[in-house]
Structures are given as structure tokens and as C-alpha cells.
C-alpha positions as a Markdown table, in Angstrom:
| # | Residue | x | y | z |
|---|---|---|---|---|
| 1 | Met | -208.0 | -224.7 | -89.7 |
| 2 | Gly | -205.0 | -225.0 | -87.4 |
| 3 | Ile | -204.9 | -227.7 | -84.8 |
| 4 | Ser | -204.7 | -226.3 | -81.2 |
| 5 | Arg | -203.2 | -228.0 | -78.3 |
| 6 | Thr | -202.9 | -227.1 | -74.6 |
| 7 | Leu | -199.6 | -227.3 | -72.8 |
| 8 | Arg | -199.8 | -228.2 | -69.1 |
| 9 | Ser | -197.2 | -227.8 | -66.4 |
| 10 | Pro | -196.0 | -230.8 | -64.4 |
| 11 | Thr | -198.6 | -230.0 | -61.7 |
| 12 | Gly | -201.4 | -230.3 | -64.3 |
| 13 | His | -202.4 | -226.6 | -64.5 |
| 14 | Gln | -203.3 | -225.3 | -67.9 |
| 15 | Glu | -200.6 | -222.8 | -69.1 |
| 16 | Val | -200.5 | -222.1 | -72.8 |
| 17 | Thr | -202.7 | -222.8 | -75.8 |
| 18 | Arg | -200.6 | -223.0 | -79.0 |
| 19 | Gln | -201.5 | -223.8 | -82.6 |
| 20 | Ser | -199.5 | -226.6 | -84.2 |
| 21 | Arg | -199.6 | -224.9 | -87.6 |
| 22 | Pro | -200.7 | -221.5 | -89.0 |
| 23 | Pro | -204.4 | -221.1 | -90.1 |
| 24 | Leu | -205.0 | -221.6 | -93.7 |
| 25 | Ala | -206.3 | -218.0 | -94.1 |
| 26 | Leu | -202.8 | -216.8 | -93.3 |
| 27 | Thr | -200.9 | -219.5 | -95.1 |
| 28 | Trp | -201.9 | -218.4 | -98.6 |
| 29 | Pro | -201.1 | -214.7 | -98.2 |
| 30 | Ala | -197.7 | -215.7 | -96.6 |
| 31 | Ala | -197.0 | -218.0 | -99.5 |
| 32 | Ile | -197.8 | -215.2 | -102.0 |
| 33 | Ala | -195.4 | -212.9 | -100.1 |
| 34 | Val | -192.6 | -215.5 | -100.3 |
| 35 | Leu | -193.2 | -215.9 | -104.0 |
| 36 | Phe | -193.3 | -212.2 | -104.5 |
| 37 | Leu | -189.8 | -211.9 | -102.9 |
| 38 | Ala | -188.3 | -215.1 | -104.4 |
| 39 | Leu | -189.5 | -215.1 | -108.0 |
| 40 | Pro | -187.7 | -211.9 | -109.1 |
| 41 | Leu | -184.4 | -213.4 | -107.8 |
| 42 | Val | -185.1 | -216.7 | -109.6 |
| 43 | Ala | -185.9 | -214.8 | -112.8 |
| 44 | Val | -182.4 | -213.1 | -112.6 |
| 45 | Leu | -180.8 | -216.5 | -112.2 |
| 46 | Leu | -182.7 | -218.0 | -115.1 |
| 47 | Arg | -181.8 | -215.1 | -117.4 |
| 48 | Val | -178.0 | -215.0 | -116.6 |
| 49 | Pro | -176.0 | -215.5 | -119.8 |
| 50 | Trp | -173.9 | -218.2 | -118.4 |
| 51 | Gly | -172.0 | -218.7 | -121.7 |
| 52 | Ser | -170.6 | -215.2 | -121.8 |
| 53 | Leu | -170.4 | -214.8 | -118.0 |
| 54 | Gly | -166.6 | -215.0 | -117.9 |
| 55 | Glu | -166.2 | -212.4 | -120.7 |
| 56 | Ile | -168.5 | -209.9 | -119.1 |
| 57 | Leu | -166.9 | -210.3 | -115.6 |
| 58 | Thr | -163.4 | -209.7 | -117.0 |
| 59 | Arg | -164.3 | -206.5 | -118.8 |
| 60 | Glu | -162.4 | -203.4 | -117.6 |
| 61 | Gln | -165.6 | -201.5 | -116.9 |
| 62 | Thr | -167.0 | -204.3 | -114.7 |
| 63 | Ile | -163.8 | -204.7 | -112.7 |
| 64 | Glu | -163.5 | -200.9 | -112.3 |
| 65 | Ala | -167.1 | -200.6 | -111.1 |
| 66 | Leu | -166.8 | -203.6 | -108.7 |
| 67 | Leu | -163.5 | -202.4 | -107.2 |
| 68 | Leu | -164.9 | -198.9 | -106.8 |
| 69 | Ser | -168.0 | -200.1 | -105.1 |
| 70 | Leu | -166.1 | -202.3 | -102.7 |
| 71 | Gly | -163.6 | -199.6 | -101.9 |
| 72 | Thr | -166.1 | -196.8 | -101.3 |
| 73 | Ala | -168.5 | -199.0 | -99.4 |
| 74 | Met | -165.6 | -200.0 | -97.1 |
| 75 | Leu | -164.6 | -196.4 | -96.6 |
| 76 | Ala | -168.3 | -195.4 | -96.0 |
| 77 | Thr | -168.5 | -198.2 | -93.4 |
| 78 | Ile | -165.4 | -196.9 | -91.6 |
| 79 | Val | -166.8 | -193.4 | -91.6 |
| 80 | Cys | -170.1 | -194.6 | -90.2 |
| 81 | Met | -168.4 | -196.5 | -87.4 |
| 82 | Leu | -166.2 | -193.5 | -86.5 |
| 83 | Ile | -169.2 | -191.2 | -86.1 |
| 84 | Gly | -172.1 | -193.7 | -85.7 |
| 85 | Ile | -170.9 | -195.5 | -82.5 |
| 86 | Pro | -170.5 | -192.2 | -80.6 |
| 87 | Leu | -173.9 | -191.1 | -81.9 |
| 88 | Ala | -175.5 | -194.3 | -80.7 |
| 89 | Trp | -173.9 | -193.8 | -77.3 |
| 90 | Trp | -175.2 | -190.2 | -77.2 |
| 91 | Leu | -178.7 | -191.4 | -78.2 |
| 92 | Asp | -178.7 | -194.0 | -75.5 |
| 93 | Trp | -177.6 | -191.3 | -73.0 |
| 94 | Leu | -180.4 | -189.0 | -74.1 |
| 95 | Gly | -182.9 | -191.8 | -73.9 |
| 96 | Arg | -182.3 | -192.4 | -70.3 |
| 97 | Ser | -184.5 | -189.3 | -69.5 |
| 98 | Pro | -188.1 | -190.3 | -70.0 |
| 99 | Gly | -189.9 | -188.2 | -72.6 |
| 100 | Ser | -186.7 | -186.5 | -73.6 |
| 101 | Leu | -187.4 | -184.1 | -76.5 |
| 102 | Ser | -183.7 | -184.1 | -77.5 |
| 103 | Tyr | -183.8 | -187.9 | -77.8 |
| 104 | Arg | -186.9 | -187.9 | -80.1 |
| 105 | Leu | -185.4 | -185.1 | -82.3 |
| 106 | Val | -182.0 | -186.7 | -82.7 |
| 107 | Arg | -183.5 | -190.2 | -83.3 |
| 108 | Ala | -185.9 | -188.7 | -85.9 |
| 109 | Leu | -182.8 | -187.3 | -87.7 |
| 110 | Val | -181.2 | -190.7 | -87.6 |
| 111 | Leu | -184.3 | -192.3 | -89.1 |
| 112 | Ile | -184.8 | -189.8 | -91.9 |
| 113 | Pro | -182.3 | -191.4 | -94.4 |
| 114 | Leu | -184.3 | -194.7 | -94.0 |
| 115 | Val | -187.5 | -193.1 | -95.2 |
| 116 | Leu | -186.2 | -190.3 | -97.5 |
| 117 | Pro | -186.1 | -191.1 | -101.2 |
| 118 | Pro | -182.3 | -191.6 | -102.0 |
| 119 | Val | -182.5 | -189.0 | -104.8 |
| 120 | Val | -183.8 | -186.4 | -102.4 |
| 121 | Gly | -180.9 | -187.2 | -100.1 |
| 122 | Gly | -178.6 | -186.7 | -103.0 |
| 123 | Val | -180.2 | -183.3 | -103.8 |
| 124 | Ala | -179.9 | -182.3 | -100.1 |
| 125 | Leu | -176.2 | -183.3 | -100.1 |
| 126 | Leu | -175.7 | -181.4 | -103.4 |
| 127 | Met | -177.3 | -178.3 | -101.9 |
| 128 | Leu | -174.9 | -178.6 | -98.9 |
| 129 | Leu | -171.6 | -179.5 | -100.7 |
| 130 | Gly | -172.0 | -178.2 | -104.2 |
| 131 | Arg | -170.0 | -175.4 | -105.6 |
| 132 | Arg | -172.8 | -173.1 | -104.8 |
| 133 | Gly | -173.9 | -175.1 | -101.7 |
| 134 | Val | -174.3 | -173.8 | -98.2 |
| 135 | Leu | -171.0 | -175.3 | -97.1 |
| 136 | Gly | -169.4 | -176.3 | -100.4 |
| 137 | Gly | -169.6 | -172.8 | -101.8 |
| 138 | Pro | -167.4 | -171.1 | -99.3 |
| 139 | Val | -165.0 | -174.0 | -99.3 |
| 140 | Tyr | -164.7 | -173.9 | -103.1 |
| 141 | Asp | -164.2 | -170.1 | -103.1 |
| 142 | Leu | -161.4 | -170.4 | -100.6 |
| 143 | Thr | -159.6 | -173.5 | -101.7 |
| 144 | Gly | -160.9 | -174.4 | -105.2 |
| 145 | Leu | -161.9 | -177.9 | -103.8 |
| 146 | Ser | -165.2 | -179.4 | -104.8 |
| 147 | Val | -166.8 | -182.6 | -103.5 |
| 148 | Pro | -169.5 | -183.4 | -106.1 |
| 149 | Phe | -168.6 | -185.7 | -109.0 |
| 150 | Thr | -165.6 | -187.1 | -107.2 |
| 151 | Thr | -165.0 | -190.5 | -105.6 |
| 152 | Ala | -165.2 | -188.7 | -102.2 |
| 153 | Ala | -168.8 | -187.8 | -103.1 |
| 154 | Val | -169.6 | -191.5 | -103.5 |
| 155 | Val | -168.4 | -192.1 | -100.0 |
| 156 | Val | -170.4 | -189.2 | -98.6 |
| 157 | Ala | -173.6 | -190.3 | -100.3 |
| 158 | Gln | -173.1 | -193.9 | -99.2 |
| 159 | Ser | -172.3 | -192.9 | -95.6 |
| 160 | Phe | -175.5 | -190.7 | -95.5 |
| 161 | Val | -177.8 | -193.5 | -96.4 |
| 162 | Ala | -176.0 | -196.3 | -94.5 |
| 163 | Leu | -175.4 | -194.5 | -91.2 |
| 164 | Pro | -178.8 | -195.3 | -89.6 |
| 165 | Phe | -178.2 | -199.1 | -89.9 |
| 166 | Leu | -175.1 | -198.9 | -87.7 |
| 167 | Val | -176.6 | -196.3 | -85.2 |
| 168 | Leu | -179.8 | -198.3 | -84.6 |
| 169 | Ala | -177.9 | -201.6 | -84.2 |
| 170 | Val | -175.5 | -200.1 | -81.6 |
| 171 | Glu | -178.2 | -198.2 | -79.8 |
| 172 | Gly | -180.4 | -201.3 | -79.5 |
| 173 | Ala | -177.5 | -203.2 | -78.0 |
| 174 | Leu | -176.7 | -200.4 | -75.6 |
| 175 | Arg | -180.3 | -200.3 | -74.3 |
| 176 | Ser | -180.1 | -204.1 | -73.6 |
| 177 | Ile | -177.0 | -204.2 | -71.5 |
| 178 | Asp | -176.6 | -203.6 | -67.7 |
| 179 | Arg | -175.4 | -200.0 | -67.5 |
| 180 | Asn | -174.2 | -200.6 | -63.9 |
| 181 | Leu | -171.1 | -202.2 | -65.5 |
| 182 | Asp | -169.7 | -198.9 | -66.8 |
| 183 | Glu | -170.7 | -197.2 | -63.6 |
| 184 | Val | -168.6 | -199.7 | -61.6 |
| 185 | Ala | -165.7 | -199.0 | -63.9 |
| 186 | Leu | -166.1 | -195.2 | -63.2 |
| 187 | Asp | -166.2 | -195.9 | -59.5 |
| 188 | Leu | -162.9 | -197.9 | -59.9 |
| 189 | Gly | -161.2 | -194.8 | -61.4 |
| 190 | Ala | -161.7 | -195.3 | -65.1 |
| 191 | Thr | -162.5 | -192.3 | -67.3 |
| 192 | Pro | -165.9 | -192.3 | -69.2 |
| 193 | Ala | -163.9 | -193.0 | -72.4 |
| 194 | Gln | -162.1 | -195.9 | -70.8 |
| 195 | Ala | -165.3 | -197.3 | -69.4 |
| 196 | Phe | -166.9 | -197.2 | -72.8 |
| 197 | Leu | -163.9 | -198.6 | -74.7 |
| 198 | Leu | -162.9 | -201.3 | -72.2 |
| 199 | Val | -166.2 | -202.4 | -70.7 |
| 200 | Val | -169.2 | -201.4 | -72.9 |
| 201 | Leu | -167.7 | -201.8 | -76.4 |
| 202 | Pro | -166.6 | -205.4 | -75.9 |
| 203 | Ile | -170.1 | -206.3 | -74.7 |
| 204 | Ile | -171.8 | -204.8 | -77.7 |
| 205 | Arg | -169.2 | -205.9 | -80.2 |
| 206 | Pro | -171.6 | -208.4 | -82.0 |
| 207 | Ala | -174.1 | -205.5 | -82.6 |
| 208 | Val | -171.3 | -203.3 | -83.9 |
| 209 | Leu | -170.2 | -206.0 | -86.3 |
| 210 | Ser | -173.7 | -206.7 | -87.5 |
| 211 | Gly | -174.4 | -203.0 | -87.9 |
| 212 | Ala | -171.2 | -202.6 | -89.8 |
| 213 | Val | -172.1 | -205.5 | -92.2 |
| 214 | Leu | -175.6 | -204.0 | -92.8 |
| 215 | Cys | -174.0 | -200.6 | -93.3 |
| 216 | Phe | -171.6 | -202.0 | -95.9 |
| 217 | Ala | -174.4 | -203.8 | -97.7 |
| 218 | Arg | -176.5 | -200.6 | -97.8 |
| 219 | Ala | -173.6 | -198.6 | -99.0 |
| 220 | Leu | -172.7 | -201.2 | -101.7 |
| 221 | Gly | -176.2 | -201.1 | -103.1 |
| 222 | Glu | -176.7 | -197.3 | -103.0 |
| 223 | Phe | -177.8 | -195.7 | -106.3 |
| 224 | Gly | -180.0 | -192.6 | -106.0 |
| 225 | Ala | -178.0 | -190.4 | -103.7 |
| 226 | Thr | -174.8 | -191.4 | -105.4 |
| 227 | Ile | -175.8 | -190.7 | -109.0 |
| 228 | Thr | -177.3 | -187.3 | -107.9 |
| 229 | Leu | -174.2 | -186.1 | -105.9 |
| 230 | Ala | -171.4 | -188.0 | -107.7 |
| 231 | Gly | -172.7 | -188.6 | -111.2 |
| 232 | Asn | -171.7 | -191.4 | -113.5 |
| 233 | Leu | -168.1 | -191.2 | -114.4 |
| 234 | Pro | -166.5 | -194.6 | -115.2 |
| 235 | Gly | -163.6 | -195.4 | -112.9 |
| 236 | Val | -164.3 | -192.4 | -110.7 |
| 237 | Thr | -168.0 | -192.5 | -109.5 |
| 238 | Gln | -169.6 | -195.3 | -111.5 |
| 239 | Thr | -170.4 | -197.9 | -108.9 |
| 240 | Met | -171.9 | -201.3 | -109.6 |
| 241 | Pro | -175.6 | -200.2 | -109.2 |
| 242 | Ile | -175.0 | -197.3 | -111.5 |
| 243 | Ala | -173.2 | -199.4 | -114.0 |
| 244 | Thr | -176.1 | -201.9 | -113.9 |
| 245 | Tyr | -178.7 | -199.2 | -114.5 |
| 246 | Thr | -176.8 | -197.6 | -117.4 |
| 247 | Thr | -175.8 | -201.0 | -119.0 |
| 248 | Met | -179.4 | -202.2 | -118.9 |
| 249 | Gln | -180.3 | -199.6 | -121.6 |
| 250 | Thr | -177.8 | -200.9 | -124.1 |
| 251 | Asp | -176.7 | -204.4 | -123.0 |
| 252 | Pro | -179.2 | -206.3 | -120.9 |
| 253 | Asp | -177.0 | -209.4 | -120.6 |
| 254 | Ser | -174.3 | -207.4 | -119.0 |
| 255 | Ala | -176.7 | -205.7 | -116.7 |
| 256 | Ile | -178.1 | -209.1 | -115.6 |
| 257 | Thr | -174.6 | -210.3 | -114.9 |
| 258 | Leu | -173.8 | -207.2 | -112.8 |
| 259 | Ser | -177.1 | -207.8 | -110.9 |
| 260 | Leu | -176.0 | -211.4 | -110.3 |
| 261 | Ile | -172.8 | -210.1 | -108.7 |
| 262 | Leu | -174.7 | -207.8 | -106.3 |
| 263 | Leu | -177.1 | -210.6 | -105.6 |
| 264 | Leu | -174.3 | -213.0 | -104.6 |
| 265 | Val | -172.8 | -210.3 | -102.4 |
| 266 | Ala | -176.1 | -209.8 | -100.7 |
| 267 | Val | -176.5 | -213.5 | -100.1 |
| 268 | Gly | -173.0 | -213.7 | -98.6 |
| 269 | Ile | -173.8 | -210.8 | -96.3 |
| 270 | Leu | -177.0 | -212.6 | -95.1 |
| 271 | Ile | -175.0 | -215.7 | -94.4 |
| 272 | Ser | -172.5 | -213.8 | -92.4 |
| 273 | Leu | -175.2 | -212.2 | -90.3 |
| 274 | Arg | -175.8 | -215.0 | -87.9 |
| 275 | Asp | -178.8 | -215.0 | -85.5 |
| 276 | Arg | -176.6 | -214.3 | -82.5 |
| 277 | Trp | -175.6 | -211.0 | -84.2 |
| 278 | Thr | -178.9 | -209.8 | -85.5 |
| 279 | Arg | -181.4 | -211.0 | -82.8 |
| 280 | Gly | -182.8 | -207.9 | -81.1 |
| 281 | Val | -180.5 | -205.5 | -83.0 |
| 282 | Phe | -183.3 | -203.2 | -83.9 |
| 283 | Gly | -185.4 | -203.8 | -80.8 |
């Protein structure tokens, strides 16, 4: 059992009772959870073909998939920032009215990509943007342009699944700041756009940066929606996750190496997300 101790104020009054260590009944399940998360990653490291690592990394297919993933994830992050920051501001504005139905509906839409199976998201995007889609059909008939199975489709799919990470991060930051600041700016003659850009945005910049990094990470690792909407065309739509999946069926060593690359990128992202950026982001 944990050892309890009582903290007292300088006046001698009892204030807080705190356990010096977690109870044993919770320690074992927590340890199992840590192992459950850590052991698969350790298994990847143990199975990496270190002897042929250089040869696999320098293959044309690997370089193409990596560059495509990095490029499309960056573009998706930019798209999410351009539309996600205004959406977060709008959500914060709607949320100022207690019990706002509009706020609940819009926020539910923002959350849907987080709980929706990625393949279903890809099917939904295909039904919208395909050659016979609700929007893509008329566009294709008029212009002959089609989004599916192009690099643009990769960016669209990544943006769809990654957008909530940015919106929730920025919205959480907007809820935590003193909104009297932008009202003062308005009283001093600033326009609403100037008040947001010059007063509010600098304050929430850490949340915007952390949301953008999380958005990039989610876009980089996207698989289901991407392969459904964009397919698996080497050099065009074959991202690292798709290349890893397809390679696993014929060359497990190469698939493990590609997994290692994605793992290292994920670790790098976690290191970049310092506590001062992430604390309270999704509160």
C-alpha cells in the first residue's frame, strides 16, 4: 500500500493528504500498459536489418515515398492552418453563448475525423470529389479535372484527418486567454481582423505551433483515407505508410526499415512538443 502523509500550513492547520507513491493495485496495471506501448516499438528496433539499412534507405522507391510524404504533409499542414485557425476562432465565438446549439454541431463536425475510421473518411471524400461525386462530377464534366488518384488527393485526405488536431489546439488556447485584450484593441480603433492578428494570434502562437506539429504528424502517418482516395501510385500517391504496408507483403526487411523512419520522425515530433506548448492544449 502507498504511504500517506499530511501536509500542514505554517500555522499548523491540516491542508492536504497526499500519497508518497501509487498503490500497488494500480502500479501493476500501469506497468502492463507501459509495456504494451513500449514492447512493439522495441520489437521494431530489434528486427531492423542494420546490415542492409543503407541500401534500403537509398532505394529510389524509399526516397520517393519519403519526399512525397514530407511534401504532402507539409502542404496539408499549411491548408489546415489557413482554414483551421479561422474555424477555431469561430468555434470560440460560438462557444461564448451558453448552450449554443451551433457550437455543439460545429464542434461535433470537427471531432468526427478523430473517431471516424480513416477508410470511411476516404470513401466519403471519394463520394464528394470522384468523377461521379457530388462535387467532383460536375467539375469533371466541365473541366475534365479529377482529384482522386493524384498527389492533390493525398493532400486532401491528409488535411481531412489532421484538421481537428489544429482546431482543438487553437480553440483550447483561445478559451484560456483574456478576451478583454482584443476588446481593448477594438476600442482603440483596430478592426476585428487587426485585433486577432496583432493581439490574439501572438498570444496563442505556442498553441498554433503545437497544433501544427501534431497536424503534420497525423498527416505524415495517414494511410486509410489516402489509399482510398488517392490509391497507391509510386512517385504520385505512394506515401511512406502505404509503401510500408505494400512492402510488408513482399519484403519484410524493407517494411521494417520504413517503419523505423516513421518511428524516428514521430520521436522527433514528440521531442519538439515541449510541455510549454502542449500543456492544456486540449483542455
